Each structure stands twice: as C-alpha cells, then as structure tokens.
Residue, then its C-alpha position, 0 to 999 in steps of 0.5 A: x500500500x505504501x508504494x502506491x500513488x498519492x491521492x489528491x482530494x479536491x474540495x471546492x467549498x461554498x457556504x457549507x459551514x454546517x457540513x464541511x466538518x463532516x467531510x474533514x472528519x471523514x478524511x481524517x478517518x481514512x487509512x490510506x497513507x498518502x493523501x493530499x487535501x486541497x480545499x478552495x473556499x469560493x467566497x463563502x458568506x457563512x463562515x465556511x473558511x473559518x470553520x475549516x481553519x479550525x482543523x488546519x493544524x490537525x490536517x497539516x499533521x495528518x495529511x501528506x500535504x494540506x492546502x487551503x486557499x480562498x478565491x478573491x472573488x466568486x469564480x464558480x465550481x468549474x473554475x475553482x476545480x481547475x484551480x485545484x487540479x493545477x495545484x494537485x500533485x497526486x497520481x489520482x484525483x478524488x473530487x468531493x463536494x464540501x457537504x458530502x463525506x467519505x465512508x471510512x476506508x474509501x480511498x484505500x478501496x478506490x486505490x486497491x480497485x484501480x490496482x486490480x484494474x490497471x486499464x481503468x482510468x475512471x472508477x464510479x462506486x455506489x453511494x449512500x444518501x444522507x440528509x442535513x441531519x446526518x453526520x459522519x460521527x453518528x452515521x448508521x450505514x445499515x439504515x441509509x438508502x443507496x444511490x443505485x437500485x441495480x448495477x449500472x451499465x458501463x460499457x462500450x455503449x456508454x456514450x449512447x446511453x448518456x444521451x438517454x440518461x445520466x447514470x453516473x453517481x458523479x460524487x463518487x468519481x475517482x480517476x487517474x490524473x492522466x485522464x485529464x490529459x486526454x479529456x482536458x480540464x473541466x468545462x468552465x462554460x458548463x453549468x453541470x460540469x460532471x455531466x459534461x465531464x462524463x460525455x468527454x470521457x465517453x467520447x475519448x473511448x473510455x468508460x467507468x469501472x464500477x466498484x459495487x459498494x458505497x464509498x461516499x455519503x451524498x447529501x441530499x439537500x432540498x435547496x440544492x440546484x439538482x433537488x430544488x422544488x423551485x421552478x426557476x432552479x428546475x428550469x435552470x437545470x433543464x436548460x443546462x442539461x439540454x445545452x450539454x446534450x447539444x454541445x456533444x451532439x456531433x459525437x453520435x449520428x443525427x438520427x439517434x440524437x433527435x430520437x433521444x431528444x424527442x424521448x427526453x423532452x416531449x410528453x406526447x409523441x403520437x402526433x408531434x414527431x415531425x413537428x418536434x424535429x423542426x422545433x429542435x432544428x430551429x433551436x440549433x440554427x438559432x443557437x449562438x446568435x446574440x439575440x437568442x436567449x436559451x433562458x428566455x426560451x425555456x422560461x417562456x416555452x416550457x412547462x415543468x410537470x412532476x411525474x414521480x421523482x422525474x422532471x418532465x419537459x413539454x415544450x411548445x413550438x418555437x416560432 
C-alpha cells in the first residue's frame, strides 16, 4: 500500500459551514497513507473558511500535504476545480463536494480497485444518501438508502446511453490524473460540469469501472440546484442539461440524437414527431446568435410537470 500513488482530494467549498466538518472528519478517518487535501473556499458568506481553519493544524499533521486557499472573488465550481487540479500533485484525483463525506476506508478501496484494474482510468462506486441531519460521527450505514437500485451499465455503449440518461453517481468519481490529459480540464462554460465531464470521457473511448459498494455519503439537500422544488432552479437545470446534450451532439449520428431528444423532452409523441424535429432544428440554427436567449426560451416555452421523482419537459413550438 505504501508504494502506491498519492491521492489528491479536491474540495471546492461554498457556504457549507454546517457540513464541511463532516467531510474533514471523514478524511481524517481514512487509512490510506498518502493523501493530499486541497480545499478552495469560493467566497463563502457563512463562515465556511473559518470553520475549516479550525482543523488546519490537525490536517497539516495528518495529511501528506494540506492546502487551503480562498478565491478573491466568486469564480464558480468549474473554475475553482481547475484551480485545484493545477495545484494537485497526486497520481489520482478524488473530487468531493464540501457537504458530502467519505465512508471510512474509501480511498484505500478506490486505490486497491484501480490496482486490480490497471486499464481503468475512471472508477464510479455506489453511494449512500444522507440528509442535513446526518453526520459522519453518528452515521448508521445499515439504515441509509443507496444511490443505485441495480448495477449500472458501463460499457462500450456508454456514450449512447448518456444521451438517454445520466447514470453516473458523479460524487463518487475517482480517476487517474492522466485522464485529464486526454479529456482536458473541466468545462468552465458548463453549468453541470460532471455531466459534461462524463460525455468527454465517453467520447475519448473510455468508460467507468464500477466498484459495487458505497464509498461516499451524498447529501441530499432540498435547496440544492439538482433537488430544488423551485421552478426557476428546475428550469435552470433543464436548460443546462439540454445545452450539454447539444454541445456533444456531433459525437453520435443525427438520427439517434433527435430520437433521444424527442424521448427526453416531449410528453406526447403520437402526433408531434415531425413537428418536434423542426422545433429542435430551429433551436440549433438559432443557437449562438446574440439575440437568442436559451433562458428566455425555456422560461417562456416550457412547462415543468412532476411525474414521480422525474422532471418532465413539454415544450411548445418555437416560432
């Protein structure tokens, strides 16, 4: 174990004073000997930076290397992540949000799994769901729900599957730093950087290896962007997802792309098929023009309908 590579844990921090201590405690309970912890506070307003500073002495003593920095202005998650990547020295990268935390022994399990699968560039594991009342020191894993109800499908057809559904538990991503030489840095123009990252990995001909046990506790917060009941936030997520699909549409044939878009974004298919194609193509032609706003288009032309836990989009024709 001691001869294996350094693991860089990258933590972008923003307004998680209440939870960041759980993450730090979970790192201090890891049994892997070569961990560098790089944390960047993105101008939090709730005292997150000072909360982390309370652990600085212990982290400097325990970690192979500990770095805590603060952005002079709010940069957002993707620019902050790229900043941390540039500072990292590890062979492996583990990105984790400042409100999530690791299962004990998680880093060792990731590294061991990588050693058993030397051609793997990216590992995805299962995760436990936790809520805002769950904390690292009093967690009961046996009572926690898991992210995956069945084993996910990661194979050579993963790229095509991504256009239908994002089946990755991105908080569990663990990858070789060399992967970034192939796919490039995080897309600073993307609103959902993990989805875009997955697409670029798939387009490179790589697919994840699945570690079939939970290694991360993924905190489910109702006010977060991905889980919010707020209509504006839902629209923001929908437009970001749609933009990501369009950004990567050239990686598959147009017929399959249009089929996936219709299935994802239209509720009624019996009479609207050909018209839907026209709507989407019209959008693609308009994309990029300064006077065309995707935000306006989604806000004015989209209904959001709750169907179980899914968010379904029904788009009016854009004229």
